[in-house]
N, C-alpha and C positions, 0 to 999 in steps of 0.2 A: 719449387715451386707452389706458391700455395694459393687460397681459393676466398672469398668473404661472400658468402651466402647471407643477406641481411633480411629476406622473410626466413629465418630461422632463428635468428637474434630478436625479430620482433614478434616471433611468438612464444619466445622463451623470456620477455622482458613482460608479455600479456601474462604470462603462468603466473609469474612468478608475484604480477600482480595482483590476478585472481586469488592467490592463496595467500596473501593478505589482508584482500577483502574478505574469504573469507575466514578469520582465523580472525579479522575485529569484530565477524558477527556471528561469533561462540558465543553460548551460554543464553542467559534469558536479558532478555531487554526492552524496555518499555518503551513504548514509540507515543507519541502523541498522533491525533486522527490526526493536525494536522497535517503532517508530515506523510499519514497513514492515508490520507486523501484528500492528493495533492486537486489545487484546480482541475489537472489535467486529465485526470481519475472521474471528479464528479459533471463537468463538464461533456468526458463521454458518454458516462453512466444514468446519468441523469437532469432534471434539469435546472438543476443549482451550480455555483459557481464555489462553494463552500460545503464544510460540511456543516457550521452555523447552517448558512442558508438553508441548509437540508431540513436539518431541526423545526428550521421556525415553519418551515410551506406544510411541517407537518403539526404543526403547535403544537409541539413537544417545550416545555423551557427544563433547559438543559444548564442550568451552574455551576456543576459537581461528574464527578465519575459518581460519586453516590444519587444525585439526579435521572441519571443516563442506565442504573443500573436499573432502577424503580418504575423503568415501561417496561407492558406487560409483553414477554414475551412474543404472545400471537400478537399481541399491537402492531409492536416494530415490527415484524416477520410482512404482517398485512401491510402494511406503509413502506413496506421497504418493494415487495411485490409489484403492488402500484404504481409506486414514484421511480422506480429503475425497469433497469433491464435485468438483475439480480428475481431467482424467485424466492431465496429469501434470503434476511442477515450472514447467513455464513456460507455463503456463496459468495455476497459481495465483499466480505470481509477475506474473507479466503482470496479472490481476487487483487484486491489493496494490498495484501500482502504477498500475493506473486509478485505485485506491480513494483511492491517497497524492493524488496531483497533481488530484483534484478537492476533494478536503479545503482544498487550499492554496490553491487557485483561487480556494476558496469556488459553486461551483459545485454 
């Protein structure tokens, strides 16, 4: 006599998929702001639908990574705290990263 338990099979398949996704995320990765700050994220936490729109709303002209890094930290943090539901850029970045990782891991 044998019994098939699909629930365990599904669980094992899910765990194998999760293991593969974790393996794919190991190491150092460069993630574009477009992938990190999705439309859903931006609309949930700001009055903007994209990160580019968010920059424009703050009158920041950013055409490169260097332009973004040249924004003074205190000015950027102040803008983020006023234009989002986050207290700081660090908080916003951490939440976006957590959301991204969750979506990539399919959690």
